[in-house]
C-alpha positions as CSV (number, residue, x, y, z in Angstrom):
1,M,4.8,-27.7,15.3
2,K,5.6,-24.0,15.0
3,D,3.3,-21.7,13.0
4,S,4.7,-21.1,9.4
5,K,3.7,-17.4,9.6
6,I,6.8,-15.2,9.1
7,E,7.0,-12.0,11.0
8,A,8.0,-9.4,8.4
9,N,9.4,-6.1,9.6
10,S,7.8,-3.0,8.1
11,D,10.7,-2.4,5.6
12,I,10.2,-5.9,4.1
13,L,6.4,-5.5,4.2
14,A,6.7,-2.2,2.3
15,E,8.9,-3.8,-0.4
16,L,6.3,-6.6,-0.8
17,V,3.5,-4.1,-1.2
18,V,5.4,-2.1,-3.8
19,K,6.2,-5.4,-5.7
20,G,2.5,-6.2,-5.8
21,M,1.7,-2.8,-7.1
22,Q,4.3,-3.0,-9.8
23,E,3.0,-6.4,-10.9
24,K,-0.2,-4.8,-12.0
25,K,1.3,-1.7,-13.5
26,A,0.2,0.7,-10.8
27,A,1.1,4.3,-11.6
28,D,2.8,7.0,-9.5
29,I,3.9,4.7,-6.6
30,V,5.0,6.7,-3.6
31,V,6.5,5.3,-0.4
32,M,6.0,7.6,2.5
33,N,8.3,6.8,5.5
34,L,6.4,7.9,8.6
35,K,8.8,6.3,11.2
36,S,10.2,9.6,12.4
37,L,6.9,11.4,12.7
38,K,5.6,11.7,16.3
39,N,1.9,10.8,15.8
40,A,2.2,8.5,12.8
41,V,-0.3,5.7,12.7
42,S,2.1,3.4,10.9
43,D,5.7,3.1,9.6
44,Y,4.8,3.4,6.0
45,F,2.0,4.7,3.7
46,I,2.3,3.4,0.2
47,I,0.2,5.1,-2.4
48,A,-0.5,4.2,-6.0
49,S,-2.9,5.1,-8.8
50,A,-5.0,2.9,-11.0
51,N,-6.5,3.8,-14.4
52,S,-9.8,1.9,-13.9
53,D,-11.8,0.1,-11.2
54,T,-10.7,-3.2,-12.8
55,Q,-7.0,-2.3,-12.4
56,L,-7.7,-1.0,-8.9
57,D,-9.1,-4.5,-7.9
58,A,-6.2,-6.2,-9.7
59,I,-3.6,-4.1,-7.8
60,A,-5.2,-4.7,-4.4
61,N,-5.4,-8.4,-5.1
62,A,-1.7,-8.5,-6.2
63,I,-0.6,-6.7,-3.0
64,E,-2.5,-9.3,-0.9
65,E,-1.1,-12.2,-2.8
66,E,2.5,-10.9,-2.7
67,V,2.3,-10.3,1.1
68,Y,0.6,-13.5,1.8
69,K,3.0,-15.6,-0.3
70,A,6.0,-14.2,1.6
71,T,4.6,-13.8,5.1
72,K,1.3,-15.7,5.4
73,Q,-0.2,-12.4,6.6
74,N,-3.6,-11.0,5.5
75,P,-4.4,-7.4,5.9
76,W,-5.6,-6.5,9.4
77,Q,-8.3,-4.4,7.7
78,S,-9.4,-3.8,4.1
79,E,-11.7,-0.9,3.0
80,G,-13.2,0.4,-0.2
81,R,-13.6,-2.6,-2.4
82,T,-17.3,-1.9,-3.0
83,N,-16.9,1.7,-4.0
84,K,-13.9,1.0,-6.2
85,E,-12.4,4.4,-5.9
86,W,-9.9,4.0,-3.1
87,V,-8.9,0.7,-1.6
88,L,-7.0,0.7,1.7
89,L,-5.1,-2.4,2.8
90,D,-4.0,-2.0,6.4
91,Y,-1.1,-4.3,7.6
92,V,-0.7,-2.2,10.8
93,D,2.9,-1.1,10.2
94,V,2.3,-0.6,6.5
95,V,-0.8,0.8,4.9
96,A,-1.4,0.5,1.2
97,H,-3.6,3.0,-0.6
98,V,-4.7,2.4,-4.2
99,F,-6.7,5.2,-5.8
100,L,-8.4,6.0,-9.0
101,K,-6.4,9.0,-10.3
102,D,-9.0,11.7,-9.6
103,K,-9.7,10.5,-6.1
104,R,-6.0,10.5,-5.3
105,E,-5.8,14.2,-6.3
106,F,-8.9,15.0,-4.3
107,Y,-7.7,13.4,-1.0
108,A,-4.0,14.4,-1.5
109,L,-2.6,12.1,1.2
110,E,1.0,13.1,0.2
111,E,0.2,16.6,1.3
112,L,-1.3,15.6,4.7
113,W,2.0,13.9,5.7
114,G,4.3,16.6,4.3
115,D,7.0,15.9,6.9
116,A,7.4,12.3,5.8
117,G,10.3,11.0,3.8
118,I,8.9,10.5,0.4
119,K,10.3,8.1,-2.2
120,H,8.9,7.9,-5.7
121,V,9.2,4.4,-7.1
122,E,10.1,3.9,-10.8
123,T,7.4,2.1,-12.8
124,V,8.7,-1.2,-14.1
């Protein structure tokens, strides 16, 4: 019997990550398309803000649930759950970053990848 895991391309994976963020009312969702950048580590960085550490956890969990439900994939790597300031979910081709607002301003990832195509997602 064949494995039920569905290979999602990075575009579909990015949409699933955004959907998970929107489910838990993440703020300031930005999708950074890094495909055209020479030394990019992935196809997409998706960044969002949370208002509290509780919401940060909820957003990260919703992303994992949304991606797993559609693709049977878990993140290759997950960081930051203990500090609850910045959670990173690495799906290799798509990396989700969920920040507390002040930490997002401090690290300014959007500025580091200034050549990327940036799309601001409307909050639902």
